[in-house]
C-alpha positions in Angstrom: 0.2 0.2 -0.3 1.0 3.2 -1.2 0.7 6.8 1.7 0.5 9.7 -0.3 1.1 13.1 2.1 1.2 11.6 5.4 3.5 11.4 8.1 5.3 9.1 9.0 3.7 8.9 12.6 0.1 9.2 10.4 0.9 5.7 8.9 2.1 4.1 11.9 -0.9 5.4 13.5 -3.3 3.9 11.3 -1.0 0.6 10.9 -1.2 0.1 14.6 -5.3 1.2 14.6 -5.9 -1.7 11.3 -4.0 -4.5 13.9 -6.5 -3.0 16.7 -9.2 -3.5 14.9 -7.9 -7.1 13.8 -8.4 -7.6 17.4 -11.5 -6.2 18.2 -12.9 -7.8 14.5 -11.3 -11.3 15.7 -12.9 -10.9 19.7 -16.2 -10.5 18.4 -16.3 -13.7 15.7 -14.9 -15.8 18.7 -17.9 -14.3 21.0 -20.3 -14.6 18.4 -19.7 -18.1 17.9 -19.5 -19.2 21.4 -16.0 -19.7 21.3 -13.6 -20.3 24.4 -13.1 -17.3 26.7 -9.9 -16.3 27.5 -9.0 -15.8 23.9 -11.9 -13.4 23.4 -10.0 -11.9 26.5 -6.6 -11.7 25.2 -7.6 -9.8 22.2 -10.0 -6.9 23.9 -6.0 -6.5 25.6 -4.4 -6.2 22.7 -7.1 -3.5 21.4 -6.6 -1.6 23.9 -2.7 -1.9 24.0 -2.2 -1.4 20.6 -4.2 1.9 20.6 -2.4 3.8 23.4 0.4 2.5 21.8 -1.3 4.4 18.6 -1.9 7.2 20.0 1.9 7.4 21.8 3.6 6.7 18.3 1.3 9.6 16.6 2.4 11.8 19.5 5.9 11.0 18.6 6.3 9.4 22.2 9.3 6.7 22.3 8.3 3.4 24.7 9.7 0.4 25.6 8.1 -2.8 24.6 6.2 -3.6 26.7 2.4 -4.8 27.6 1.4 -3.4 30.7 -1.6 -1.3 30.0 -0.6 1.2 33.2 2.9 2.0 32.1 1.3 2.8 28.4 -1.7 4.8 30.7 1.5 6.9 32.2 2.9 7.6 29.1 -0.5 9.0 27.7 -1.3 11.1 31.1 2.1 13.0 30.0 0.7 14.2 26.4 -2.9 14.4 27.9 -3.8 14.2 31.4 -7.5 13.1 30.4 -6.2 9.0 29.9 -6.5 9.0 33.9 -10.5 8.6 33.3 -9.3 4.8 31.2 -7.5 4.3 34.5 -10.3 1.4 36.2 -10.6 0.1 32.0 -7.0 -0.5 31.9 -6.6 -1.7 35.3 -9.6 -4.2 34.6 -7.9 -5.2 30.5 -4.0 -5.9 32.4 -4.6 -9.2 33.7 -6.0 -10.6 31.0 -2.2 -10.7 28.8 -0.4 -13.2 30.7 -3.0 -14.9 31.6 -5.5 -15.5 29.0 -1.7 -16.9 27.2 -0.1 -19.8 28.9 -1.5 -22.8 30.8 -1.2 -23.2 34.9 -2.8 -21.7 37.3 -4.8 -19.0 34.9 -8.6 -18.7 35.2 -11.2 -19.8 32.9 -12.9 -16.6 32.2 -16.8 -16.0 31.5 -18.8 -15.3 29.1 -19.7 -11.9 31.1 -16.2 -11.1 31.9 -15.3 -11.7 28.1 -18.2 -8.8 27.0 -16.6 -6.9 30.1 -13.1 -7.1 28.6 -14.4 -6.2 25.1 -16.9 -2.8 26.3 -13.6 -1.1 28.3 -11.2 -2.0 25.6 -14.1 0.1 22.9 -13.9 2.1 25.6 -10.3 3.0 25.4 -10.3 2.4 21.6 -13.1 5.1 21.1 -11.4 7.3 23.8 -8.1 7.4 21.6 -9.9 7.9 18.3 -11.8 11.7 19.8 -8.0 12.4 21.2 -6.3 12.3 17.3 
């Protein structure tokens, strides 16, 4: 794909946004098919993470290759303090990164938790889009 009249940060924002939107579509498809809960929760966390990273990239902010939403949120708040409004969403979604990926002592999340995770991730998405 060729990008015209677009800065590198705009292009990167769009690329991150596209990947995030794929996570949203995947979570919704799995949920619609009554699929397993853990992948839905993981994709919800990824949706939020990628939108926060997209925002930081668009604003020219560098960040470490980490997946903790509280870390990303702190960086976003350094640019725009209103990101504090997403604290509860980020705290809720954080557990779904590692706890949904590996077997062991991980919980099985419920359908209600999946729906809640997806709604909270969509709130992060909308919040970021409105600030772009």
